[in-house]
Residue frames as qw, qx, qy, qz and C-alpha x, y, z in Angstrom:
[[0.606, -0.190, 0.206, 0.744, 5.18, 80.92, 157.42],
 [0.244, 0.921, 0.115, -0.282, 5.31, 84.57, 156.22],
 [0.679, 0.696, -0.083, 0.221, 7.49, 85.90, 153.35],
 [0.064, -0.838, 0.489, -0.234, 10.20, 87.27, 155.69],
 [0.706, -0.404, 0.576, -0.088, 10.60, 83.81, 157.23],
 [0.879, 0.434, 0.182, 0.080, 10.86, 82.29, 153.74],
 [0.399, 0.834, -0.279, 0.260, 13.72, 84.69, 153.00],
 [0.360, -0.720, 0.545, -0.235, 15.42, 84.05, 156.30],
 [0.862, -0.102, 0.496, -0.033, 15.32, 80.27, 155.78],
 [0.782, 0.610, 0.025, 0.121, 16.55, 80.61, 152.26],
 [0.126, 0.869, -0.432, 0.207, 19.68, 82.48, 153.38],
 [0.591, -0.527, 0.592, -0.151, 20.62, 79.44, 155.45],
 [0.781, 0.059, 0.618, 0.065, 20.60, 76.96, 152.53],
 [0.664, 0.736, 0.125, 0.043, 21.51, 78.74, 149.29],
 [0.765, 0.187, -0.060, 0.613, 25.21, 79.20, 150.05],
 [0.409, -0.523, -0.162, 0.731, 27.41, 82.13, 151.07],
 [0.199, 0.009, 0.370, 0.907, 27.29, 84.09, 147.83],
 [0.223, -0.522, -0.589, -0.576, 23.53, 84.32, 147.25],
 [0.026, -0.069, 0.495, -0.866, 21.88, 86.68, 149.76],
 [0.039, -0.525, -0.849, -0.037, 18.28, 85.65, 148.92],
 [0.002, -0.113, -0.060, 0.992, 17.38, 89.27, 148.24],
 [0.422, 0.521, 0.539, -0.510, 13.76, 90.42, 148.04],
 [0.606, 0.750, -0.024, -0.265, 14.66, 91.51, 144.45],
 [0.798, -0.126, 0.403, 0.430, 17.09, 89.51, 142.46],
 [0.369, 0.927, 0.033, -0.052, 18.83, 92.40, 140.65],
 [0.830, 0.290, -0.149, 0.453, 22.49, 91.31, 140.92],
 [0.013, 0.860, -0.233, 0.455, 23.60, 94.16, 143.20],
 [0.674, -0.625, 0.348, -0.182, 24.34, 92.17, 146.36],
 [0.864, -0.143, 0.443, 0.189, 26.21, 89.47, 144.49],
 [0.499, 0.849, -0.135, -0.107, 27.78, 91.44, 141.69],
 [0.398, 0.672, -0.622, 0.052, 30.93, 89.91, 140.15],
 [0.358, -0.416, 0.770, -0.326, 30.64, 86.98, 142.50],
 [0.559, 0.144, 0.802, -0.156, 28.16, 84.50, 141.04],
 [0.047, 0.046, 0.710, 0.702, 27.34, 83.63, 137.40],
 [0.086, -0.589, -0.776, -0.209, 23.92, 84.63, 136.24],
 [0.214, -0.902, -0.373, -0.025, 22.28, 87.16, 138.51],
 [0.492, -0.745, 0.088, 0.442, 25.65, 88.41, 139.80],
 [0.592, 0.798, -0.068, 0.086, 27.10, 88.72, 136.29],
 [0.747, -0.484, 0.219, 0.400, 30.47, 87.32, 137.20],
 [0.568, 0.373, 0.234, 0.696, 33.23, 89.36, 135.56],
 [0.096, 0.395, -0.027, 0.913, 32.42, 93.09, 135.44],
 [0.129, -0.362, -0.768, 0.513, 29.40, 92.58, 137.73],
 [0.187, 0.328, 0.088, -0.922, 27.38, 95.11, 135.87],
 [0.233, -0.041, -0.716, -0.656, 25.51, 93.23, 133.08],
 [0.238, -0.451, -0.860, 0.038, 22.76, 91.71, 135.21],
 [0.085, -0.543, -0.391, 0.738, 22.19, 95.03, 136.98],
 [0.120, 0.275, -0.325, -0.897, 21.88, 96.88, 133.69],
 [0.244, -0.186, -0.855, -0.419, 19.47, 94.21, 132.32],
 [0.177, -0.523, -0.782, 0.290, 17.27, 94.38, 135.32],
 [0.008, -0.526, -0.192, 0.829, 17.06, 98.18, 135.18],
 [0.187, 0.122, -0.578, -0.785, 16.18, 97.97, 131.47],
 [0.190, -0.341, -0.905, -0.169, 13.41, 95.49, 132.16],
 [0.068, -0.529, -0.579, 0.617, 11.86, 98.03, 134.63],
 [0.136, 0.412, -0.129, -0.892, 11.31, 100.37, 131.72],
 [0.293, -0.037, -0.767, -0.569, 9.26, 97.90, 129.75],
 [0.445, 0.139, 0.618, -0.632, 5.59, 97.25, 130.35],
 [0.099, -0.119, -0.857, -0.492, 3.39, 94.83, 128.44],
 [0.507, 0.093, 0.261, -0.816, -0.24, 95.88, 128.27],
 [0.269, 0.080, 0.955, 0.096, -2.07, 92.56, 127.84],
 [0.443, 0.611, 0.439, -0.488, -5.16, 94.39, 126.66],
 [0.302, 0.651, -0.413, -0.561, -3.36, 94.99, 123.37],
 [0.049, 0.188, -0.956, -0.218, -3.11, 91.27, 122.90],
 [0.221, -0.419, -0.868, -0.151, -6.58, 90.28, 124.11],
 [0.227, -0.470, -0.016, -0.853, -9.16, 92.90, 124.83],
 [0.004, -0.029, -0.808, 0.589, -10.40, 92.79, 128.42],
 [0.609, -0.010, -0.030, -0.792, -14.00, 91.71, 127.91],
 [0.744, -0.057, 0.599, -0.291, -16.13, 88.59, 128.51],
 [0.107, -0.235, 0.857, 0.446, -15.21, 85.79, 126.14],
 [0.685, 0.351, 0.120, -0.627, -17.79, 85.18, 123.46],
 [0.306, -0.176, 0.907, 0.229, -17.79, 81.63, 122.08],
 [0.608, 0.502, 0.464, -0.404, -21.08, 82.00, 120.14],
 [0.092, -0.231, 0.702, 0.667, -21.25, 81.20, 116.45],
 [0.654, 0.385, 0.180, -0.625, -23.80, 80.85, 113.76],
 [0.065, -0.154, 0.900, 0.402, -24.41, 77.81, 111.44],
 [0.047, -0.371, -0.877, -0.302, -27.33, 76.80, 109.29],
 [0.209, -0.579, -0.280, -0.737, -29.10, 80.04, 110.27],
 [0.681, -0.669, -0.287, -0.078, -29.03, 79.29, 114.00],
 [0.126, 0.730, -0.452, 0.497, -26.85, 80.94, 116.66],
 [0.853, -0.312, -0.404, 0.109, -25.27, 78.81, 119.35],
 [0.369, -0.913, 0.158, -0.076, -23.57, 79.96, 122.54],
 [0.336, -0.630, 0.681, 0.165, -20.63, 77.63, 122.10],
 [0.572, 0.396, -0.620, -0.362, -19.31, 75.04, 119.64],
 [0.220, -0.169, 0.917, -0.287, -20.54, 72.20, 121.71],
 [0.715, 0.037, -0.334, -0.613, -22.86, 69.56, 120.30],
 [0.281, -0.164, 0.918, -0.227, -23.93, 66.43, 122.19],
 [0.316, 0.323, 0.888, 0.089, -25.92, 64.11, 119.94],
 [0.216, 0.335, -0.107, -0.911, -27.02, 66.68, 117.43],
 [0.555, 0.075, -0.589, -0.583, -28.89, 63.95, 115.62],
 [0.647, -0.256, -0.715, -0.066, -31.32, 61.75, 117.45],
 [0.606, -0.749, -0.013, -0.267, -30.68, 61.56, 121.24],
 [0.176, 0.558, -0.721, 0.371, -27.90, 61.25, 123.74],
 [0.883, -0.335, -0.278, -0.175, -28.08, 58.01, 125.77],
 [0.011, -0.633, 0.648, -0.422, -26.08, 57.81, 129.03],
 [0.894, -0.235, -0.372, -0.083, -25.59, 54.43, 130.74],
 [0.073, 0.581, -0.637, 0.501, -23.89, 54.11, 134.15],
 [0.700, -0.392, 0.352, -0.483, -23.97, 52.03, 137.31],
 [0.981, 0.145, -0.124, -0.028, -21.95, 49.09, 136.07],
 [0.341, -0.709, 0.603, 0.131, -18.57, 47.55, 137.04],
 [0.810, 0.469, -0.267, -0.228, -17.11, 45.64, 134.15],
 [0.733, 0.396, -0.526, 0.169, -14.83, 42.59, 133.87],
 [0.555, -0.707, 0.271, -0.345, -14.60, 41.65, 137.58],
 [0.918, -0.229, 0.315, 0.077, -13.01, 38.25, 137.26],
 [0.052, 0.800, -0.508, -0.316, -9.47, 38.75, 136.06],
 [0.431, -0.193, 0.861, 0.190, -8.84, 35.04, 135.35],
 [0.549, 0.548, 0.630, -0.011, -11.87, 34.86, 133.07],
 [0.255, 0.922, -0.022, -0.291, -11.04, 38.16, 131.53],
 [0.164, -0.650, 0.655, 0.350, -7.48, 37.04, 130.66],
 [0.380, 0.013, 0.899, 0.219, -8.80, 33.84, 129.00],
 [0.317, 0.572, 0.744, 0.135, -11.90, 35.07, 127.35],
 [0.184, 0.232, 0.195, 0.935, -11.62, 38.87, 127.16],
 [0.263, 0.078, 0.287, -0.918, -14.37, 41.41, 127.65],
 [0.673, 0.061, -0.196, -0.710, -18.13, 40.76, 127.48],
 [0.429, 0.123, -0.895, -0.008, -17.71, 37.35, 129.11],
 [0.628, -0.533, -0.467, -0.321, -20.55, 37.64, 131.60],
 [0.615, -0.264, -0.463, 0.581, -18.35, 38.86, 134.55],
 [0.004, -0.415, 0.003, -0.910, -19.99, 42.31, 135.03],
 [0.291, -0.513, -0.753, 0.293, -22.03, 43.49, 138.01],
 [0.102, -0.901, -0.302, -0.295, -24.07, 46.40, 139.37],
 [0.389, 0.155, -0.326, 0.848, -22.09, 49.36, 140.81],
 [0.272, -0.744, -0.588, 0.166, -23.72, 51.03, 143.70],
 [0.261, -0.312, -0.021, 0.913, -22.03, 54.40, 143.07],
 [0.222, 0.785, 0.574, 0.075, -24.64, 56.95, 142.14],
 [0.374, -0.062, 0.095, 0.920, -23.16, 60.07, 140.40],
 [0.089, 0.799, 0.595, 0.015, -26.36, 62.13, 140.76],
 [0.143, -0.856, -0.019, 0.497, -24.53, 65.43, 141.44],
 [0.272, -0.352, 0.589, 0.674, -22.12, 64.93, 138.53],
 [0.244, 0.429, 0.798, 0.345, -24.97, 63.87, 136.23],
 [0.037, 0.894, 0.412, -0.173, -26.97, 67.03, 137.16],
 [0.209, -0.746, 0.218, 0.593, -23.96, 69.20, 136.66],
 [0.329, -0.062, 0.706, 0.624, -23.24, 67.74, 133.21],
 [0.165, 0.667, 0.686, 0.240, -26.83, 68.31, 132.08],
 [0.114, -0.902, -0.233, 0.345, -26.76, 71.80, 133.53],
 [0.306, -0.516, 0.413, 0.685, -23.49, 72.71, 131.71],
 [0.243, 0.225, 0.762, 0.557, -24.93, 71.53, 128.38],
 [0.039, 0.799, 0.600, 0.026, -28.13, 73.40, 129.13],
 [0.213, -0.795, -0.012, 0.567, -26.22, 76.62, 129.88],
 [0.203, -0.339, 0.583, 0.710, -24.49, 76.40, 126.46],
 [0.686, 0.403, 0.023, -0.605, -27.89, 75.71, 124.75],
 [0.380, 0.427, -0.780, -0.256, -26.39, 72.37, 123.83],
 [0.421, -0.082, 0.830, -0.357, -28.48, 69.94, 125.86],
 [0.362, 0.060, -0.725, -0.583, -29.94, 67.42, 123.43],
 [0.852, -0.232, -0.090, -0.460, -32.79, 65.02, 123.94],
 [0.101, 0.489, -0.821, 0.277, -31.34, 62.71, 126.53],
 [0.885, -0.246, -0.278, -0.282, -32.15, 59.23, 127.88],
 [0.129, -0.612, 0.681, -0.380, -30.63, 58.11, 131.14],
 [0.903, -0.119, -0.395, -0.120, -30.11, 54.51, 132.24],
 [0.203, -0.615, 0.696, -0.309, -28.63, 53.09, 135.47],
 [0.578, 0.067, -0.811, -0.060, -27.90, 49.44, 135.99],
 [0.124, -0.079, -0.760, 0.633, -28.62, 49.99, 139.70],
 [0.222, -0.593, -0.669, -0.390, -32.41, 49.80, 140.21],
 [0.380, -0.615, -0.437, 0.536, -31.90, 51.93, 143.37],
 [0.216, -0.214, 0.166, 0.938, -31.23, 54.86, 141.07],
 [0.082, 0.579, 0.723, 0.367, -34.77, 54.95, 139.66],
 [0.171, -0.890, -0.380, 0.182, -35.80, 57.78, 141.98],
 [0.376, -0.546, 0.193, 0.723, -32.58, 59.68, 141.44],
 [0.201, 0.103, 0.600, 0.768, -33.01, 59.70, 137.64],
 [0.041, -0.711, -0.692, -0.118, -36.75, 60.49, 138.14],
 [0.235, -0.860, -0.221, 0.395, -35.89, 63.63, 140.00],
 [0.371, -0.384, 0.377, 0.757, -32.92, 64.67, 137.76],
 [0.221, 0.326, 0.670, 0.629, -34.90, 64.52, 134.52],
 [0.064, -0.832, -0.551, 0.015, -37.55, 66.74, 136.07],
 [0.312, -0.694, 0.009, 0.649, -34.95, 69.57, 136.40],
 [0.175, -0.337, 0.526, 0.761, -34.27, 69.92, 132.64],
 [0.361, 0.516, 0.752, 0.194, -37.57, 69.48, 130.84],
 [0.056, 0.398, -0.042, -0.915, -38.72, 72.28, 128.51],
 [0.606, 0.521, 0.250, -0.547, -41.14, 73.00, 125.70],
 [0.107, 0.501, -0.700, -0.498, -38.94, 71.57, 122.97],
 [0.584, -0.015, -0.726, -0.362, -40.68, 68.22, 123.02],
 [0.796, -0.462, -0.001, -0.391, -42.68, 66.08, 125.45],
 [0.906, -0.364, 0.185, 0.108, -40.32, 64.35, 127.85],
 [0.454, 0.812, -0.359, 0.081, -37.11, 65.81, 126.39],
 [0.040, 0.499, -0.819, 0.281, -35.03, 64.19, 129.19],
 [0.858, -0.098, -0.318, -0.392, -36.14, 60.61, 129.58],
 [0.514, -0.424, 0.728, -0.162, -35.51, 57.74, 132.00],
 [0.414, 0.313, -0.767, -0.376, -34.63, 54.79, 129.82],
 [0.883, -0.170, -0.228, -0.373, -36.39, 51.48, 130.06],
 [0.784, -0.499, 0.369, -0.021, -35.14, 48.78, 132.56],
 [0.467, 0.736, -0.489, -0.048, -31.62, 47.91, 131.39],
 [0.332, 0.462, -0.807, 0.161, -29.51, 44.77, 131.38],
 [0.162, -0.044, -0.913, 0.372, -29.91, 42.93, 134.75],
 [0.290, 0.308, 0.504, -0.753, -33.18, 44.84, 135.22],
 [0.437, 0.205, -0.497, -0.721, -34.57, 43.84, 131.76],
 [0.193, -0.168, -0.966, 0.043, -37.07, 41.51, 133.32],
 [0.297, -0.670, -0.601, -0.320, -40.64, 41.67, 134.64],
 [0.513, -0.683, -0.356, 0.378, -39.79, 42.99, 138.08],
 [0.398, -0.233, 0.135, 0.877, -37.21, 45.49, 136.75],
 [0.014, 0.373, 0.504, 0.779, -39.69, 46.86, 134.22],
 [0.386, -0.734, -0.548, -0.109, -42.46, 47.19, 136.83],
 [0.508, -0.599, -0.223, 0.578, -40.14, 49.01, 139.26],
 [0.308, -0.055, 0.253, 0.916, -38.81, 51.42, 136.58],
 [0.118, -0.488, -0.535, -0.680, -42.26, 52.32, 135.24],
 [0.459, -0.709, -0.525, 0.100, -43.77, 52.65, 138.71],
 [0.456, -0.459, -0.106, 0.755, -41.00, 55.01, 139.84],
 [0.163, 0.107, 0.388, 0.901, -41.39, 57.06, 136.65],
 [0.249, -0.630, -0.598, -0.428, -45.21, 57.26, 137.18],
 [0.487, -0.693, -0.412, 0.336, -44.69, 58.38, 140.84],
 [0.405, -0.549, 0.029, 0.731, -42.10, 61.07, 140.05],
 [0.067, -0.241, 0.445, 0.860, -42.72, 62.13, 136.50],
 [0.649, 0.374, 0.058, -0.660, -45.19, 61.59, 133.66],
 [0.584, -0.031, 0.802, 0.119, -45.55, 58.00, 132.46],
 [0.608, 0.672, 0.394, -0.155, -47.56, 59.15, 129.45],
 [0.306, 0.887, -0.293, -0.184, -44.44, 60.71, 127.91],
 [0.603, -0.412, 0.665, 0.156, -42.30, 57.58, 128.30],
 [0.504, 0.547, -0.486, -0.459, -40.82, 56.33, 124.97],
 [0.957, -0.014, 0.068, -0.283, -40.90, 52.75, 126.10],
 [0.861, -0.234, 0.395, 0.221, -38.78, 49.75, 125.30],
 [0.231, 0.777, -0.473, -0.347, -35.69, 49.92, 123.13],
 [0.978, 0.168, 0.122, 0.009, -34.15, 47.23, 120.89],
 [0.404, -0.572, 0.570, 0.429, -30.54, 46.16, 120.51],
 [0.660, 0.619, -0.123, -0.408, -30.44, 46.40, 116.74],
 [0.133, 0.559, -0.810, -0.116, -27.48, 44.02, 116.61],
 [0.160, 0.027, 0.972, -0.168, -29.72, 41.11, 117.75],
 [0.416, -0.172, -0.535, -0.715, -32.79, 40.25, 115.77],
 [0.488, -0.353, -0.794, 0.082, -33.97, 37.95, 118.62],
 [0.157, -0.209, -0.466, 0.845, -34.10, 41.01, 120.97],
 [0.274, -0.205, -0.342, -0.875, -37.14, 42.33, 119.02],
 [0.505, -0.444, -0.722, -0.163, -39.44, 40.01, 121.05],
 [0.297, -0.245, -0.551, 0.740, -38.73, 42.06, 124.14],
 [0.229, -0.096, -0.124, -0.961, -41.23, 44.69, 122.79],
 [0.614, -0.306, -0.581, -0.439, -44.02, 42.20, 123.09],
 [0.588, -0.286, -0.636, 0.411, -42.89, 41.20, 126.54],
 [0.115, -0.053, -0.234, 0.964, -42.71, 44.92, 127.55],
 [0.376, -0.226, -0.320, -0.840, -46.21, 45.64, 126.18],
 [0.648, -0.364, -0.654, -0.141, -47.75, 42.79, 128.13],
 [0.469, -0.257, -0.520, 0.666, -46.05, 43.98, 131.40],
 [0.025, -0.071, 0.004, -0.997, -47.12, 47.60, 130.73],
 [0.512, -0.315, -0.480, -0.639, -50.78, 46.54, 130.17],
 [0.648, -0.383, -0.643, 0.137, -50.83, 44.37, 133.27],
 [0.347, -0.139, -0.394, 0.839, -49.30, 47.16, 135.37],
 [0.207, -0.102, -0.082, -0.970, -51.76, 49.80, 134.23],
 [0.600, -0.322, -0.588, -0.436, -54.71, 47.38, 134.42],
 [0.554, -0.268, -0.659, 0.433, -53.73, 46.66, 138.01],
 [0.079, -0.077, -0.229, 0.967, -53.90, 50.37, 138.79],
 [0.419, -0.193, -0.350, -0.815, -57.31, 50.59, 137.24],
 [0.641, -0.334, -0.683, -0.103, -58.60, 47.62, 139.20],
 [0.471, -0.284, -0.536, 0.641, -57.29, 49.17, 142.41],
 [0.030, -0.914, -0.404, 0.000, -59.00, 52.45, 141.61],
 [0.473, -0.568, 0.127, 0.661, -55.69, 54.22, 141.14],
 [0.061, -0.207, 0.490, 0.844, -56.32, 55.19, 137.51],
 [0.579, 0.302, 0.153, -0.742, -59.54, 56.05, 135.69],
 [0.524, 0.169, 0.829, 0.101, -61.34, 53.20, 134.03],
 [0.431, 0.739, -0.008, -0.517, -61.54, 55.16, 130.73],
 [0.843, 0.164, 0.457, 0.229, -61.00, 52.78, 127.81],
 [0.516, 0.814, 0.074, 0.256, -60.18, 55.54, 125.31],
 [0.115, -0.909, 0.376, -0.138, -57.65, 57.20, 127.57],
 [0.750, -0.390, 0.529, 0.071, -56.13, 53.79, 128.47],
 [0.824, 0.408, 0.319, 0.230, -55.78, 52.83, 124.80],
 [0.312, 0.914, -0.124, 0.229, -54.07, 56.20, 124.03],
 [0.461, -0.767, 0.441, -0.068, -51.68, 55.75, 126.97],
 [0.827, -0.134, 0.521, 0.163, -50.60, 52.24, 125.90],
 [0.712, 0.600, 0.251, 0.265, -50.27, 53.11, 122.25],
 [0.050, 0.967, -0.203, 0.146, -48.24, 56.25, 123.08],
 [0.533, -0.637, 0.557, 0.014, -45.75, 54.39, 125.34],
 [0.823, 0.003, 0.549, 0.148, -45.48, 51.42, 123.01],
 [0.625, 0.385, 0.473, 0.487, -45.02, 53.25, 119.73],
 [0.225, 0.872, 0.278, 0.333, -46.16, 56.84, 119.10],
 [0.361, -0.908, 0.112, 0.182, -44.03, 58.61, 121.71],
 [0.665, -0.304, 0.457, 0.507, -40.86, 57.17, 120.22],
 [0.497, 0.543, 0.493, 0.464, -41.90, 58.16, 116.73],
 [0.003, -0.966, -0.156, -0.208, -42.48, 61.74, 117.81],
 [0.562, -0.753, 0.201, 0.278, -39.38, 61.89, 120.11],
 [0.599, -0.206, 0.534, 0.561, -36.89, 60.68, 117.37],
 [0.316, 0.620, -0.155, -0.702, -38.75, 62.44, 114.51],
 [0.359, 0.014, 0.874, 0.326, -39.23, 59.25, 112.53],
 [0.409, 0.206, -0.298, -0.837, -41.24, 59.66, 109.30],
 [0.123, -0.149, -0.981, -0.033, -43.82, 57.12, 110.28],
 [0.420, -0.462, -0.398, -0.672, -47.58, 57.13, 110.56],
 [0.105, -0.011, -0.777, 0.620, -48.92, 57.57, 114.06]]
């Protein structure tokens, strides 16, 4: 439909007085319809319209026509935009879960009742776009990515490779096997994928749920699985049998990488 057809159709449904003029200036309906036609003398709307034509607002006087600059300076550093994601420590993103699936159980027991499951939706494009937007604003922090879906290991392994820089070793990390994957097979699959697609030597290793003292034992469990995995590669001739290099690799992943990554004041 073109503009002329819009006007022609309008004239059939707006009544006999309104003519659906190209310019609503009150001339065709003067003294016949309130508002535009200025019922009465029939001249008020016409005079108003003609007066409006003599006015022009130059928007440049309100806002100069130039690229918007959101940069600012704080603590001696200049930032492109006032955007900070995890300015202290690191940003951790968890996805790939569908929560509270059993409504009967949820109504009786509430959240965190063991009725969650893996979600097979993989927002890899959105994840990459988020990291890119933060990176464009010089606001991308040290970031750790976790998916509850083990099928996302390769996705995360490729996404983190897009945003590494010289700020620190392994700035964008794949987090350790999480939740349903926090078991021997899940850890092996996560570390194997990371070794295939990235640099296992920069991995910051296992994390601890600080709300649960009993969860600390998972570090010992993780170290045993890590050593068994790497030892298997050595036995298969897939990694050099260099005791000094192997000791450094295991110590870095188990402890020293995390100390350096988070900037802890600890001896390494």
